[in-house]
C-alpha positions in Angstrom: 0.0 0.0 0.0 1.3 3.4 -0.9 1.4 6.0 1.8 0.7 9.6 0.7 3.2 12.4 1.2 0.8 14.1 3.7 0.5 10.9 5.8 4.2 10.3 5.7 4.8 13.9 6.8 2.6 13.4 9.8 4.3 10.2 10.7 7.7 11.7 10.3 6.6 14.6 12.6 5.4 12.1 15.2 8.6 10.2 14.9 10.8 13.3 15.3 8.7 14.3 18.3 9.6 10.9 19.9 13.2 10.9 18.7 12.5 7.9 16.4 10.8 5.7 18.9 7.7 4.5 17.0 7.4 0.8 17.5 5.0 -0.1 14.7 5.7 2.7 12.3 4.6 1.0 9.1 1.3 -0.3 10.5 0.7 3.1 12.2 1.2 4.7 8.7 -1.1 2.2 7.0 -3.9 2.8 9.5 -3.6 6.6 9.3 -3.6 6.4 5.5 -6.7 4.2 5.5 -8.5 6.4 7.9 -7.8 9.6 6.0 -8.4 8.2 2.5 -11.7 6.5 3.6 -12.9 9.4 5.8 -12.8 7.3 8.9 -11.8 10.2 11.1 -14.1 9.4 14.0 -12.9 5.8 14.0 -9.3 7.0 13.9 -10.0 9.5 16.8 -11.5 6.6 18.8 -8.4 4.5 18.1 -6.2 7.3 19.3 -8.3 7.7 22.5 -8.7 3.9 23.2 -5.1 3.1 22.2 -3.7 5.7 24.5 -5.8 4.5 27.4 -4.9 0.9 26.6 -1.2 1.6 26.4 -1.2 3.6 29.7 -3.1 0.8 31.5 -0.7 -1.8 30.2 2.2 0.1 31.7 0.4 0.5 35.1 -0.7 -3.1 35.1 2.9 -4.2 35.0 3.7 -2.3 38.1 0.8 -3.5 40.3 1.0 -6.5 42.6 -1.2 -9.1 40.9 -2.7 -10.1 44.3 -3.8 -6.5 45.1 -7.5 -5.9 44.7 -6.9 -2.9 42.4 -5.1 -5.2 40.0 -8.4 -6.9 39.2 -10.0 -3.6 38.4 -7.0 -2.6 36.2 -7.2 -5.9 34.4 -10.9 -5.4 33.6 -10.2 -1.8 32.3 -7.2 -3.1 30.4 -9.2 -5.8 28.7 -12.0 -3.4 27.9 -9.7 -0.9 26.2 -7.9 -3.7 24.5 -11.1 -4.9 22.9 -12.1 -1.3 22.0 -8.8 -0.5 20.4 -8.7 -3.8 18.5 -12.2 -3.1 17.2 -11.1 0.4 16.1 -8.2 -1.0 14.2 -10.2 -3.8 12.7 -12.8 -1.3 11.5 -10.2 0.8 9.7 -8.3 -2.2 8.4 -11.5 -3.5 6.7 -10.6 -1.0 4.0 -7.4 -2.8 3.2 -7.3 -4.1 -0.4 -3.8 -5.7 -0.3 -4.2 -9.4 0.6 -0.7 -9.5 2.1 -1.5 -6.6 4.4 -4.8 -8.1 5.3 -3.1 -11.4 6.2 -0.4 -9.6 8.2 -2.8 -7.5 10.2 -4.9 -10.6 10.9 -1.8 -12.6 12.0 -0.2 -9.7 13.9 -3.1 -8.0 15.7 -6.4 -9.8 15.5 -5.8 -13.3 16.8 -6.4 -14.4 20.4 -2.8 -14.8 21.3 -0.4 -13.2 23.8 1.8 -12.2 20.8 -1.1 -10.2 19.3 -1.8 -8.5 22.6 1.8 -7.5 22.8 1.7 -6.2 19.2 -1.4 -4.2 20.0 0.4 -2.7 23.0 3.3 -1.7 20.7 0.8 -0.2 18.2 -1.1 1.5 21.0 2.3 3.1 22.1 2.5 4.8 18.7 -1.1 6.1 19.0 -0.3 7.3 22.6 2.8 9.2 21.2 0.5 10.7 18.5 -1.9 11.8 21.2 0.9 13.3 23.3 2.1 15.3 20.3 -1.4 16.6 19.6 -1.8 17.6 23.3 1.5 19.3 23.4 0.7 21.2 20.2 -2.6 22.4 21.6 -1.0 23.5 24.9 1.6 25.4 22.9 -1.0 27.3 21.0 -3.0 28.4 24.0 
């Protein structure tokens, strides 16, 4: 799939904001391109919100004692945002026309495996960085 110059410029800006720390840059680019070219802006915004929450919860969950009562609540939240983020990505990815990309997204993100969850966390990291950049730009303009 070809990524437009506009999308590539946004991704490059996000990457420079993070000092080249995007973990799933190519897939992040594909999702952004699909969302923009298919006018799935609301779905993309939801993916940014849910992905950011999912990523932050994943980091906090790793630091909590699994026997602590709050860990159960965090796990429920984590699983909820995981499903929402995965659904957002699936909705956007339905617009994929390249069979190789469809297969890769299916194998990488949409199976019920620990590996797919870890890949979704990596992808959510990139969405969280995008959200952080948006927020810092808004704060800078105010």
